[in-house]
Backbone atoms as SQL, in Angstrom:
CREATE TABLE atoms (id INTEGER PRIMARY KEY, chain TEXT, resi INTEGER, resn TEXT, atom TEXT, x REAL, y REAL, z REAL);
INSERT INTO atoms VALUES
  (1, 'A', 1, 'MET', 'N', 22.272, 118.413, 7.000),
  (2, 'A', 1, 'MET', 'CA', 21.695, 117.184, 7.452),
  (3, 'A', 1, 'MET', 'C', 20.337, 117.487, 8.051),
  (4, 'A', 2, 'ILE', 'N', 19.293, 116.602, 7.796),
  (5, 'A', 2, 'ILE', 'CA', 17.974, 116.847, 8.308),
  (6, 'A', 2, 'ILE', 'C', 17.702, 115.417, 9.077),
  (7, 'A', 3, 'ILE', 'N', 16.843, 115.686, 10.043),
  (8, 'A', 3, 'ILE', 'CA', 16.218, 114.468, 10.912),
  (9, 'A', 3, 'ILE', 'C', 14.744, 114.810, 10.542),
  (10, 'A', 4, 'TYR', 'N', 14.211, 113.765, 9.904),
  (11, 'A', 4, 'TYR', 'CA', 12.798, 113.764, 9.446),
  (12, 'A', 4, 'TYR', 'C', 12.087, 112.690, 10.206),
  (13, 'A', 5, 'THR', 'N', 10.797, 113.049, 10.818),
  (14, 'A', 5, 'THR', 'CA', 10.251, 112.159, 11.510),
  (15, 'A', 5, 'THR', 'C', 8.682, 112.264, 11.078),
  (16, 'A', 6, 'ARG', 'N', 7.898, 111.143, 11.117),
  (17, 'A', 6, 'ARG', 'CA', 6.422, 111.058, 10.874),
  (18, 'A', 6, 'ARG', 'C', 5.942, 110.162, 12.063),
  (19, 'A', 7, 'THR', 'N', 4.973, 110.697, 12.765),
  (20, 'A', 7, 'THR', 'CA', 4.318, 109.849, 13.767),
  (21, 'A', 7, 'THR', 'C', 2.911, 109.859, 13.456),
  (22, 'A', 8, 'ILE', 'N', 2.282, 108.601, 13.753),
  (23, 'A', 8, 'ILE', 'CA', 0.763, 108.437, 13.427),
  (24, 'A', 8, 'ILE', 'C', 0.276, 107.570, 14.470),
  (25, 'A', 9, 'GLY', 'N', -0.904, 107.858, 14.964),
  (26, 'A', 9, 'GLY', 'CA', -1.713, 107.202, 16.001),
  (27, 'A', 9, 'GLY', 'C', -2.121, 105.852, 15.393),
  (28, 'A', 10, 'VAL', 'N', -2.286, 104.862, 16.179),
  (29, 'A', 10, 'VAL', 'CA', -2.619, 103.359, 15.995),
  (30, 'A', 10, 'VAL', 'C', -3.970, 103.242, 16.850),
  (31, 'A', 11, 'HIS', 'N', -4.912, 102.485, 16.059),
  (32, 'A', 11, 'HIS', 'CA', -6.171, 101.968, 16.760),
  (33, 'A', 11, 'HIS', 'C', -5.714, 100.921, 17.767),
  (34, 'A', 12, 'MET', 'N', -6.555, 100.967, 18.819),
  (35, 'A', 12, 'MET', 'CA', -6.589, 99.977, 20.034),
  (36, 'A', 12, 'MET', 'C', -6.368, 98.575, 19.159),
  (37, 'A', 13, 'ASN', 'N', -5.410, 97.819, 19.992),
  (38, 'A', 13, 'ASN', 'CA', -5.349, 96.461, 19.299),
  (39, 'A', 13, 'ASN', 'C', -4.712, 96.094, 17.995),
  (40, 'A', 14, 'LYS', 'N', -4.139, 97.169, 17.385),
  (41, 'A', 14, 'LYS', 'CA', -3.704, 97.160, 16.210),
  (42, 'A', 14, 'LYS', 'C', -2.135, 97.459, 16.074),
  (43, 'A', 15, 'LEU', 'N', -1.485, 97.529, 17.186),
  (44, 'A', 15, 'LEU', 'CA', -0.051, 97.904, 17.302),
  (45, 'A', 15, 'LEU', 'C', 0.750, 97.062, 16.596),
  (46, 'A', 16, 'ASN', 'N', 0.652, 95.590, 16.765),
  (47, 'A', 16, 'ASN', 'CA', 1.410, 94.692, 15.906),
  (48, 'A', 16, 'ASN', 'C', 1.372, 94.836, 14.531),
  (49, 'A', 17, 'GLU', 'N', 0.109, 94.931, 14.003),
  (50, 'A', 17, 'GLU', 'CA', -0.147, 95.034, 12.612),
  (51, 'A', 17, 'GLU', 'C', 0.439, 96.380, 11.927),
  (52, 'A', 18, 'ALA', 'N', 0.331, 97.541, 12.944),
  (53, 'A', 18, 'ALA', 'CA', 0.903, 98.671, 12.565),
  (54, 'A', 18, 'ALA', 'C', 2.406, 98.721, 12.375),
  (55, 'A', 19, 'MET', 'N', 2.944, 97.957, 13.291),
  (56, 'A', 19, 'MET', 'CA', 4.574, 97.660, 13.188),
  (57, 'A', 19, 'MET', 'C', 4.879, 97.007, 11.910),
  (58, 'A', 20, 'GLU', 'N', 4.215, 96.007, 11.604),
  (59, 'A', 20, 'GLU', 'CA', 4.592, 95.192, 10.396),
  (60, 'A', 20, 'GLU', 'C', 4.507, 96.050, 9.166),
  (61, 'A', 21, 'ILE', 'N', 3.458, 97.039, 9.083),
  (62, 'A', 21, 'ILE', 'CA', 3.302, 97.840, 8.030),
  (63, 'A', 21, 'ILE', 'C', 4.347, 98.876, 7.837),
  (64, 'A', 22, 'ALA', 'N', 4.751, 99.509, 9.167),
  (65, 'A', 22, 'ALA', 'CA', 5.811, 100.500, 9.136),
  (66, 'A', 22, 'ALA', 'C', 7.105, 99.916, 8.738),
  (67, 'A', 23, 'LYS', 'N', 7.277, 98.799, 9.169),
  (68, 'A', 23, 'LYS', 'CA', 8.622, 98.015, 8.787),
  (69, 'A', 23, 'LYS', 'C', 8.805, 97.736, 7.396),
  (70, 'A', 24, 'GLU', 'N', 7.669, 97.283, 6.794),
  (71, 'A', 24, 'GLU', 'CA', 7.523, 96.957, 5.252),
  (72, 'A', 24, 'GLU', 'C', 7.832, 98.483, 4.410),
  (73, 'A', 25, 'GLN', 'N', 7.194, 99.441, 5.032),
  (74, 'A', 25, 'GLN', 'CA', 7.434, 100.751, 4.368),
  (75, 'A', 25, 'GLN', 'C', 8.837, 101.233, 4.510),
  (76, 'A', 26, 'ALA', 'N', 9.264, 101.068, 5.718),
  (77, 'A', 26, 'ALA', 'CA', 10.813, 101.489, 5.965),
  (78, 'A', 26, 'ALA', 'C', 11.817, 100.686, 4.914),
  (79, 'A', 27, 'ALA', 'N', 11.509, 99.426, 4.830),
  (80, 'A', 27, 'ALA', 'CA', 12.466, 98.617, 3.944),
  (81, 'A', 27, 'ALA', 'C', 12.339, 99.153, 2.586),
  (82, 'A', 28, 'ILE', 'N', 11.166, 99.506, 2.078),
  (83, 'A', 28, 'ILE', 'CA', 10.952, 100.012, 0.647),
  (84, 'A', 28, 'ILE', 'C', 11.678, 101.409, 0.573),
  (85, 'A', 29, 'GLN', 'N', 11.454, 102.167, 1.597),
  (86, 'A', 29, 'GLN', 'CA', 12.133, 103.452, 1.638),
  (87, 'A', 29, 'GLN', 'C', 13.779, 103.340, 1.492),
  (88, 'A', 30, 'LYS', 'N', 14.287, 102.399, 2.364),
  (89, 'A', 30, 'LYS', 'CA', 15.780, 102.281, 2.447),
  (90, 'A', 30, 'LYS', 'C', 16.284, 101.713, 0.945),
  (91, 'A', 31, 'GLU', 'N', 15.421, 100.912, 0.329),
  (92, 'A', 31, 'GLU', 'CA', 15.702, 100.275, -0.811),
  (93, 'A', 31, 'GLU', 'C', 16.011, 101.489, -1.779),
  (94, 'A', 32, 'HIS', 'N', 15.159, 102.403, -1.864),
  (95, 'A', 32, 'HIS', 'CA', 15.155, 103.481, -2.949),
  (96, 'A', 32, 'HIS', 'C', 16.285, 104.645, -2.506),
  (97, 'A', 33, 'SER', 'N', 16.491, 104.908, -1.108),
  (98, 'A', 33, 'SER', 'CA', 17.405, 105.902, -0.771),
  (99, 'A', 33, 'SER', 'C', 18.745, 105.447, -0.328),
  (100, 'A', 34, 'GLY', 'N', 18.914, 104.230, 0.215),
  (101, 'A', 34, 'GLY', 'CA', 20.168, 103.880, 0.803),
  (102, 'A', 34, 'GLY', 'C', 20.300, 104.307, 2.290),
  (103, 'A', 35, 'VAL', 'N', 19.313, 105.004, 2.672),
  (104, 'A', 35, 'VAL', 'CA', 19.348, 105.652, 3.977),
  (105, 'A', 35, 'VAL', 'C', 18.405, 104.880, 5.102),
  (106, 'A', 36, 'GLU', 'N', 18.930, 104.561, 6.303),
  (107, 'A', 36, 'GLU', 'CA', 18.149, 103.779, 7.232),
  (108, 'A', 36, 'GLU', 'C', 16.946, 104.601, 7.571),
  (109, 'A', 37, 'VAL', 'N', 15.987, 103.846, 7.742),
  (110, 'A', 37, 'VAL', 'CA', 14.700, 104.400, 8.294),
  (111, 'A', 37, 'VAL', 'C', 14.380, 103.609, 9.573),
  (112, 'A', 38, 'TYR', 'N', 14.328, 104.394, 10.694),
  (113, 'A', 38, 'TYR', 'CA', 14.043, 103.751, 12.000),
  (114, 'A', 38, 'TYR', 'C', 12.677, 103.829, 12.365),
  (115, 'A', 39, 'VAL', 'N', 12.065, 102.595, 12.767),
  (116, 'A', 39, 'VAL', 'CA', 10.687, 102.581, 13.093),
  (117, 'A', 39, 'VAL', 'C', 10.674, 102.296, 14.523),
  (118, 'A', 40, 'SER', 'N', 9.768, 103.104, 15.366),
  (119, 'A', 40, 'SER', 'CA', 9.634, 102.817, 16.848),
  (120, 'A', 40, 'SER', 'C', 8.296, 103.170, 17.277),
  (121, 'A', 41, 'PHE', 'N', 8.070, 102.578, 18.469),
  (122, 'A', 41, 'PHE', 'CA', 6.785, 103.057, 19.209),
  (123, 'A', 41, 'PHE', 'C', 7.144, 103.464, 20.529),
  (124, 'A', 42, 'GLN', 'N', 6.269, 104.321, 21.077),
  (125, 'A', 42, 'GLN', 'CA', 6.682, 105.066, 22.276),
  (126, 'A', 42, 'GLN', 'C', 6.409, 104.148, 23.610),
  (127, 'A', 43, 'MET', 'N', 7.445, 104.398, 24.468),
  (128, 'A', 43, 'MET', 'CA', 7.233, 103.586, 25.759),
  (129, 'A', 43, 'MET', 'C', 6.945, 104.742, 26.738),
  (130, 'A', 44, 'GLY', 'N', 5.811, 104.457, 27.417),
  (131, 'A', 44, 'GLY', 'CA', 5.218, 105.589, 28.350),
  (132, 'A', 44, 'GLY', 'C', 4.489, 106.444, 27.405),
  (133, 'A', 45, 'GLY', 'N', 3.819, 107.514, 28.074),
  (134, 'A', 45, 'GLY', 'CA', 2.954, 108.309, 27.283),
  (135, 'A', 45, 'GLY', 'C', 1.882, 107.561, 26.583),
  (136, 'A', 46, 'ASN', 'N', 1.863, 107.832, 25.099),
  (137, 'A', 46, 'ASN', 'CA', 0.908, 107.231, 24.338),
  (138, 'A', 46, 'ASN', 'C', 1.628, 106.006, 23.575),
  (139, 'A', 47, 'PRO', 'N', 1.405, 104.832, 24.026),
  (140, 'A', 47, 'PRO', 'CA', 2.148, 103.615, 23.403),
  (141, 'A', 47, 'PRO', 'C', 1.526, 103.264, 22.097),
  (142, 'A', 48, 'ARG', 'N', 0.419, 104.016, 21.781),
  (143, 'A', 48, 'ARG', 'CA', -0.403, 103.556, 20.329),
  (144, 'A', 48, 'ARG', 'C', 0.085, 104.606, 19.294),
  (145, 'A', 49, 'THR', 'N', 1.201, 104.814, 19.083),
  (146, 'A', 49, 'THR', 'CA', 1.821, 105.651, 17.933),
  (147, 'A', 49, 'THR', 'C', 2.990, 104.827, 17.390),
  (148, 'A', 50, 'ILE', 'N', 3.251, 105.090, 16.050),
  (149, 'A', 50, 'ILE', 'CA', 4.368, 104.612, 15.360),
  (150, 'A', 50, 'ILE', 'C', 5.035, 105.764, 14.817),
  (151, 'A', 51, 'ARG', 'N', 6.390, 105.760, 14.951),
  (152, 'A', 51, 'ARG', 'CA', 7.244, 106.937, 14.357),
  (153, 'A', 51, 'ARG', 'C', 8.184, 106.223, 13.418),
  (154, 'A', 52, 'TRP', 'N', 8.287, 106.870, 12.165),
  (155, 'A', 52, 'TRP', 'CA', 9.392, 106.648, 11.356),
  (156, 'A', 52, 'TRP', 'C', 10.433, 107.778, 11.468),
  (157, 'A', 53, 'MET', 'N', 11.678, 107.497, 11.430),
  (158, 'A', 53, 'MET', 'CA', 12.625, 108.494, 11.599),
  (159, 'A', 53, 'MET', 'C', 13.826, 108.360, 10.614),
  (160, 'A', 54, 'THR', 'N', 14.133, 109.352, 9.802),
  (161, 'A', 54, 'THR', 'CA', 15.427, 109.318, 8.857),
  (162, 'A', 54, 'THR', 'C', 16.233, 110.382, 9.008),
  (163, 'A', 55, 'ILE', 'N', 17.504, 110.118, 8.887),
  (164, 'A', 55, 'ILE', 'CA', 18.445, 111.275, 9.028),
  (165, 'A', 55, 'ILE', 'C', 19.327, 111.148, 7.705),
  (166, 'A', 56, 'GLY', 'N', 19.354, 112.235, 7.073),
  (167, 'A', 56, 'GLY', 'CA', 20.106, 112.295, 5.851),
  (168, 'A', 56, 'GLY', 'C', 20.199, 113.709, 5.311),
  (169, 'A', 57, 'GLU', 'N', 20.731, 113.745, 4.066),
  (170, 'A', 57, 'GLU', 'CA', 20.957, 115.029, 3.299),
  (171, 'A', 57, 'GLU', 'C', 19.496, 115.294, 2.580),
  (172, 'A', 58, 'MET', 'N', 19.035, 116.460, 2.663),
  (173, 'A', 58, 'MET', 'CA', 17.860, 116.898, 2.295),
  (174, 'A', 58, 'MET', 'C', 17.461, 116.405, 0.730),
  (175, 'A', 59, 'ASP', 'N', 18.402, 116.976, -0.095),
  (176, 'A', 59, 'ASP', 'CA', 18.227, 116.473, -1.517),
  (177, 'A', 59, 'ASP', 'C', 18.133, 115.149, -1.715),
  (178, 'A', 60, 'LYS', 'N', 18.907, 114.343, -1.099),
  (179, 'A', 60, 'LYS', 'CA', 18.787, 112.881, -1.246),
  (180, 'A', 60, 'LYS', 'C', 17.431, 112.318, -0.588),
  (181, 'A', 61, 'LEU', 'N', 17.073, 112.718, 0.435),
  (182, 'A', 61, 'LEU', 'CA', 15.675, 112.179, 0.906),
  (183, 'A', 61, 'LEU', 'C', 14.649, 112.659, 0.077),
  (184, 'A', 62, 'MET', 'N', 14.620, 113.930, -0.529),
  (185, 'A', 62, 'MET', 'CA', 13.586, 114.266, -1.526),
  (186, 'A', 62, 'MET', 'C', 13.678, 113.522, -2.720),
  (187, 'A', 63, 'GLU', 'N', 14.719, 113.235, -3.295),
  (188, 'A', 63, 'GLU', 'CA', 14.751, 112.413, -4.440),
  (189, 'A', 63, 'GLU', 'C', 14.321, 111.014, -4.149),
  (190, 'A', 64, 'ALA', 'N', 14.796, 110.494, -3.040),
  (191, 'A', 64, 'ALA', 'CA', 14.222, 109.074, -2.739),
  (192, 'A', 64, 'ALA', 'C', 12.693, 109.095, -2.536),
  (193, 'A', 65, 'ASP', 'N', 12.256, 110.200, -1.839),
  (194, 'A', 65, 'ASP', 'CA', 10.756, 110.231, -1.747),
  (195, 'A', 65, 'ASP', 'C', 9.928, 109.996, -2.917),
  (196, 'A', 66, 'ALA', 'N', 10.341, 110.717, -3.970),
  (197, 'A', 66, 'ALA', 'CA', 9.765, 110.534, -5.289),
  (198, 'A', 66, 'ALA', 'C', 9.713, 109.147, -5.831),
  (199, 'A', 67, 'LYS', 'N', 10.795, 108.563, -5.579),
  (200, 'A', 67, 'LYS', 'CA', 10.922, 107.181, -6.071),
  (201, 'A', 67, 'LYS', 'C', 10.024, 106.218, -5.371),
  (202, 'A', 68, 'PHE', 'N', 10.142, 106.216, -3.884),
  (203, 'A', 68, 'PHE', 'CA', 9.486, 105.114, -3.367),
  (204, 'A', 68, 'PHE', 'C', 7.943, 105.528, -3.213),
  (205, 'A', 69, 'SER', 'N', 7.503, 106.698, -3.452),
  (206, 'A', 69, 'SER', 'CA', 6.185, 107.113, -3.413),
  (207, 'A', 69, 'SER', 'C', 5.447, 106.636, -4.667),
  (208, 'A', 70, 'ALA', 'N', 6.267, 106.244, -5.696),
  (209, 'A', 70, 'ALA', 'CA', 5.703, 105.648, -7.083),
  (210, 'A', 70, 'ALA', 'C', 5.948, 104.065, -6.902),
  (211, 'A', 71, 'ASP', 'N', 6.510, 103.534, -6.026),
  (212, 'A', 71, 'ASP', 'CA', 6.623, 102.069, -5.985),
  (213, 'A', 71, 'ASP', 'C', 5.310, 101.426, -5.731),
  (214, 'A', 72, 'SER', 'N', 4.943, 100.332, -6.471),
  (215, 'A', 72, 'SER', 'CA', 3.695, 99.649, -6.338),
  (216, 'A', 72, 'SER', 'C', 3.631, 99.010, -4.969),
  (217, 'A', 73, 'ARG', 'N', 4.709, 98.502, -4.445),
  (218, 'A', 73, 'ARG', 'CA', 4.627, 97.888, -3.255),
  (219, 'A', 73, 'ARG', 'C', 4.403, 98.914, -2.150),
  (220, 'A', 74, 'TYR', 'N', 5.017, 100.156, -2.203),
  (221, 'A', 74, 'TYR', 'CA', 4.790, 101.056, -1.260),
  (222, 'A', 74, 'TYR', 'C', 3.216, 101.645, -1.265),
  (223, 'A', 75, 'ILE', 'N', 2.749, 101.672, -2.399),
  (224, 'A', 75, 'ILE', 'CA', 1.294, 102.144, -2.688),
  (225, 'A', 75, 'ILE', 'C', 0.447, 101.099, -2.053),
  (226, 'A', 76, 'ALA', 'N', 0.700, 99.838, -2.059),
  (227, 'A', 76, 'ALA', 'CA', 0.053, 98.813, -1.527),
  (228, 'A', 76, 'ALA', 'C', 0.015, 98.707, -0.150),
  (229, 'A', 77, 'SER', 'N', 1.321, 99.231, 0.360),
  (230, 'A', 77, 'SER', 'CA', 1.315, 99.294, 1.860),
  (231, 'A', 77, 'SER', 'C', 0.599, 100.357, 2.573),
  (232, 'A', 78, 'LEU', 'N', 0.551, 101.471, 1.822),
  (233, 'A', 78, 'LEU', 'CA', -0.236, 102.443, 2.387),
  (234, 'A', 78, 'LEU', 'C', -1.777, 102.228, 2.311),
  (235, 'A', 79, 'LYS', 'N', -2.228, 101.346, 1.469),
  (236, 'A', 79, 'LYS', 'CA', -3.603, 100.995, 1.528),
  (237, 'A', 79, 'LYS', 'C', -3.871, 99.969, 2.808),
  (238, 'A', 80, 'LYS', 'N', -2.799, 99.322, 3.275),
  (239, 'A', 80, 'LYS', 'CA', -2.949, 98.332, 4.371),
  (240, 'A', 80, 'LYS', 'C', -3.175, 99.509, 5.755),
  (241, 'A', 81, 'MET', 'N', -2.839, 100.490, 5.681),
  (242, 'A', 81, 'MET', 'CA', -2.816, 101.422, 6.961),
  (243, 'A', 81, 'MET', 'C', -4.274, 101.676, 7.274),
  (244, 'A', 82, 'GLU', 'N', -5.212, 101.653, 6.256),
  (245, 'A', 82, 'GLU', 'CA', -6.677, 102.022, 6.662),
  (246, 'A', 82, 'GLU', 'C', -7.142, 100.921, 7.815),
  (247, 'A', 83, 'ASP', 'N', -7.869, 101.457, 8.654),
  (248, 'A', 83, 'ASP', 'CA', -8.392, 100.744, 9.804),
  (249, 'A', 83, 'ASP', 'C', -7.303, 100.279, 10.790),
  (250, 'A', 84, 'VAL', 'N', -5.995, 100.687, 10.510),
  (251, 'A', 84, 'VAL', 'CA', -4.967, 100.364, 11.398),
  (252, 'A', 84, 'VAL', 'C', -4.461, 101.654, 12.151),
  (253, 'A', 85, 'PHE', 'N', -4.216, 102.480, 11.354),
  (254, 'A', 85, 'PHE', 'CA', -3.795, 103.801, 11.811),
  (255, 'A', 85, 'PHE', 'C', -4.887, 104.884, 11.871),
  (256, 'A', 86, 'VAL', 'N', -4.848, 105.871, 12.834),
  (257, 'A', 86, 'VAL', 'CA', -5.875, 106.705, 13.072),
  (258, 'A', 86, 'VAL', 'C', -5.957, 107.948, 12.184),
  (259, 'A', 87, 'ASP', 'N', -6.881, 108.070, 11.365),
  (260, 'A', 87, 'ASP', 'CA', -7.034, 109.177, 10.470),
  (261, 'A', 87, 'ASP', 'C', -6.957, 110.622, 11.205),
  (262, 'A', 88, 'GLY', 'N', -6.053, 111.491, 10.557),
  (263, 'A', 88, 'GLY', 'CA', -6.053, 112.728, 11.257),
  (264, 'A', 88, 'GLY', 'C', -4.941, 112.846, 12.356),
  (265, 'A', 89, 'THR', 'N', -4.076, 111.931, 12.597),
  (266, 'A', 89, 'THR', 'CA', -3.154, 111.952, 13.665),
  (267, 'A', 89, 'THR', 'C', -1.817, 111.997, 13.135),
  (268, 'A', 90, 'MET', 'N', -1.553, 112.138, 11.837),
  (269, 'A', 90, 'MET', 'CA', -0.252, 112.092, 11.185),
  (270, 'A', 90, 'MET', 'C', 0.437, 113.516, 11.646),
  (271, 'A', 91, 'GLN', 'N', 1.670, 113.339, 12.193),
  (272, 'A', 91, 'GLN', 'CA', 2.435, 114.607, 12.434),
  (273, 'A', 91, 'GLN', 'C', 3.917, 114.325, 11.805),
  (274, 'A', 92, 'ASP', 'N', 4.221, 115.331, 10.903),
  (275, 'A', 92, 'ASP', 'CA', 5.550, 115.331, 10.364),
  (276, 'A', 92, 'ASP', 'C', 6.449, 116.403, 10.926),
  (277, 'A', 93, 'GLU', 'N', 7.686, 116.184, 11.013),
  (278, 'A', 93, 'GLU', 'CA', 8.689, 117.148, 11.660),
  (279, 'A', 93, 'GLU', 'C', 10.051, 116.899, 10.923),
  (280, 'A', 94, 'MET', 'N', 10.610, 118.158, 10.444),
  (281, 'A', 94, 'MET', 'CA', 11.836, 118.078, 9.888),
  (282, 'A', 94, 'MET', 'C', 12.655, 119.102, 10.723),
  (283, 'A', 95, 'ARG', 'N', 13.924, 118.592, 11.023),
  (284, 'A', 95, 'ARG', 'CA', 14.793, 119.496, 11.856),
  (285, 'A', 95, 'ARG', 'C', 16.150, 119.426, 11.126),
  (286, 'A', 96, 'TYR', 'N', 16.670, 120.720, 11.094),
  (287, 'A', 96, 'TYR', 'CA', 18.000, 120.733, 10.648),
  (288, 'A', 96, 'TYR', 'C', 19.152, 120.549, 11.696),
  (289, 'A', 97, 'VAL', 'N', 19.981, 119.572, 11.414),
  (290, 'A', 97, 'VAL', 'CA', 21.060, 119.343, 12.319),
  (291, 'A', 97, 'VAL', 'C', 22.005, 120.409, 12.421),
  (292, 'A', 98, 'ILE', 'N', 22.408, 121.114, 13.524),
  (293, 'A', 98, 'ILE', 'CA', 23.356, 122.261, 13.565),
  (294, 'A', 98, 'ILE', 'C', 24.771, 121.900, 13.986),
  (295, 'A', 99, 'ASN', 'N', 24.908, 120.631, 14.510),
  (296, 'A', 99, 'ASN', 'CA', 26.146, 120.333, 15.025),
  (297, 'A', 99, 'ASN', 'C', 27.026, 119.328, 13.999),
  (298, 'A', 100, 'GLN', 'N', 26.753, 119.362, 12.709),
  (299, 'A', 100, 'GLN', 'CA', 27.363, 118.439, 11.703),
  (300, 'A', 100, 'GLN', 'C', 27.816, 119.417, 10.532),
  (301, 'A', 101, 'GLU', 'N', 28.894, 119.097, 9.932),
  (302, 'A', 101, 'GLU', 'CA', 29.433, 119.733, 8.834),
  (303, 'A', 101, 'GLU', 'C', 28.799, 119.342, 7.499);
C-alpha cells in the first residue's frame, strides 16, 4: 500500500479558488480510480498550500493516473491552476505503508 501526496503553494488571496480546483481534480481522480483523494490545506505553518493525498495499491494508482491524466475535464482543470498555484512549489511524495499486509 502506498500513501501518495502532492503539495503546491498557492498565491496570496487565491486559497478559495485553489481549493475549488483541487476538489474538482480529486473528484475526477476518484471517478477513474475508485480511490478517495483527500484535499487539505495546512493549519499553522504556511496556510497557502494545498495537498492532495491518496492511499491505495501502487498498480491501481498508476493505472488510474494514466486514465485521469487523459480526461479532458482534468486537462481543463490543470489550465485553471495558472495564476492560482505558485510555479515551482510542487512537491510529490510516495511512502510505502509498512504496517499493512
